[in-house]
C-alpha positions, 0 to 999 in steps of 0.5 A: 284229888288233892286240894289247896287247903291242905297242900298250902300249910304253914305248919312247921316241922318240929314245931307243930305244937307251937303252930298258931294262925297269928297275922304277921308282917311276914308270912311263914313262907316268907320266913322260910325264904329268909331263913334259907338266904341267911343259912350256912349251907346256902352260902356254901353253894358259892364255892360249889361247881355248877357245870364249869370250873369255878371262876377264874378270869371269866365269871360263870355260874356256881351253885349259889348263882344258879339257885338264886336265878332258879328261885327268881324264875320260879317266883315269876312262873308262880305269878303267871300261874296265879294270874291264870287262876284268878277266876277261882273262888276268893277263899282258894285264891287267897291261899294261892297267893302264897305259891310264889313264896313257897316255890321260890324257897323250894328253888333255893333249897333244891341244890343244898344237898349236892356234894362238891364238883357238880353232879360228878360228885354224886356219881363218885359217892355212889360208885365208891360203894358200888365199885370201890371199897364200899362194896365190902359193906353191902352185907352189913346193911339192909337193902334200902340202906345199901340202895341209899348209898349206891344211888346217892342223890343230892335231892334226897340229901337236900331233904335230909339237910333241911329236916334231920336233927343233927347233933346239937341242932333243934328238932325238925332241922331247919323247921321249914313249913310242910308246904316248902318241904313238899314242894321240894321233893321231885321224886317222892319215893325211897331209893328202893324205887329209884329205877335205872336213873337212880332218882329218889327223894328221901333216905331211909333215915328220913322216910318217916319224916316225909310220910308225916309231911305227906300225910298232913298235906294229904298227898296220896300214896299211889302204891307201896312207897310211891307218892304223888308229887306235890303240885308245886314241885312241877313249878320248881322243877320247870324253873330249874330246867329252864335255868340250867339249860339256858344258862349253860349256853350263856356260860359256854358262850362266855368261855368260847365253847360255843360261838356267838353264831351257834349260841344265837341260832340255838336261842332264836330256835325258840321263836316263830319267824315274826318274833325272831325278826324283832329279836334280831332287830333288837340285837342290832342295837348291841355290839357286845357279843355277851350282851347279845346272848344275854338279851336272847337268854332273857327272851327265851326265859320269858317265853318258856315261863309263859308256856310252862304256866299255860301247861301247868294250868292246862294239866292242873286237874291231872296234877291235882289227882296225882297223875304224873304228867311229865316235866313241864318243859317236856310238854310245853308248846311243841316249838319250845319243847323241840327247841329245848330238846335241841339245846339239851342234845347239843349241851351233852355233846358240846358242853358237858364233855368239854375238856375243862368240865371233864378235868373238874370231873376227874379231879373231883373224883380223885379228891372225893374218893381219897376223902371217902377212903380215909374218913370211912376207914376212920369211922369203921376203925375208930380205935386206930391212932390215925382215925382218932386224929382224923375224927377229931377234925370232924364237925361235932354236928355229925354223929360219928359215934352213931350206934348203927353202921348206917348212921356212921356212914351217913355222918361221913357223907353228911360231912363230905357232901357239905364241903365246898370244892375249895374245902375238899381240895384243901383237905385233900392236900393237907391229908396228903402232906402237900400243904401245912398250916401257916406258921 
C-alpha cells in the first residue's frame, strides 16, 4: 500500500545532496510550476499543433493553450479531491495540500515531449523506423532500444526532456521534485511492455532515473519492469482527457466543422433533464453562437471535474494499493461517461478526419520524414561534406558524437521532437533550397 508521506516528496532530481526542509514563501512544488512556465520547451508549445492547423483568422488551441487549460482543470480537480478528504488526520491532510501544485505542474509538463504536427508527428517518427530507412538499423540496436524508436512516445520523451542531462546542462535536467516526475508518468513501464497501443513512460536511457524516482516514492514494481501508477497520475490524466475532448468540440464549432445545434446536443447530453433546462434558459441570454458553446463547455468541465473527484476518492484504496482502475473519465458517473464516449466517437469520425486536420498530418509526415532522412544520414555518416554542414546547424546540447548508435539516434530525435511546426517547415524549405536567408 502506497502512502502519502512517501508519495509527496520535495526531493529534487540531481540535487539530492542539497535537499533541506527550510520553510520558504514558495514551496518546492510551486517552484516546479514556475520553472516550467519560464522554460523554453514550454514556450515552444505555442507553435505546436494540438489538433487543428495553427491559427489563421480563427483562433484554435495549440499545445501551449491546451497545456495551460489542462493545468487549470488539474488544479481545480485536485482541490475538489482535497475537499472530499478533509476528514483524514491533520498530518496527512497537511501533505495533501501540496497536491494542486504537483498536479498543475505535471499537467504543464504532459505534452512537452510531443514532436511537431500533433500526434501524427509521433507516428511519423515511429514509422520511419518500422517502415522506412530506419529498418536497416534494427540489427544494430538492442530489443528495447529498437522498441523505443518504433513506438516513439511523447510521454516518454517528456520524461527524458525533464530529466536528461543534455550537453552543457546540469545534472538532473530540470531538477524537478520527485513527486512532480512521478505524477507525470501515465505509463510506468518501458517500451518492451508497450503493448498494441504502443504506450510507455520512459526510454531505456531514462529507465534507471525512473527506477530511482519510484524507489524513493515507494511506488511498487508490480511485475518485471511494470510499476504501479503514482496516484496523482489519475488526476493529471483526467484533466487532460476532459480538456482535449471538450475543447476539440469547441474548436470544431468555431471552424464550422460542427454546427451550433450539433455541438449543443453533444454538450447538453452530459446533464439530466432538470439541469438541461436551466442551461438552455441560460443560453437564451446569449446571442453569439460561440458564447453559447463556451457557456456549455464551462458547465461540462465543472460537472466532469466534480464526478472525477468523486470517482478518485471512491477508488482511492484500490489506487493506493497499486491496482489500475482505468481512467477516471471512463469510470465516472454513467451518464457522464456515456456522454464522453459519444463525444469521443463523434470526434474520431467528424473532427480528427476533417480535411484540414488530414492536410496537416500529410504535410507533417512529408516534412518530418525528410528531416529524419537528412539528419539521420548525417549522424550515421559524419565524414560526408554535406553531413558536416548539416551537423554544424545542430544545437550543441544534443550529443551527435555519442559513442553509441542509440545515443546518436536519440540526439536527432531530441532535435526534431523539440522543433515547432514553423521551425520544422522553415528548415524543410531551406534544406530543399526553397528559401534562403535574407540578404
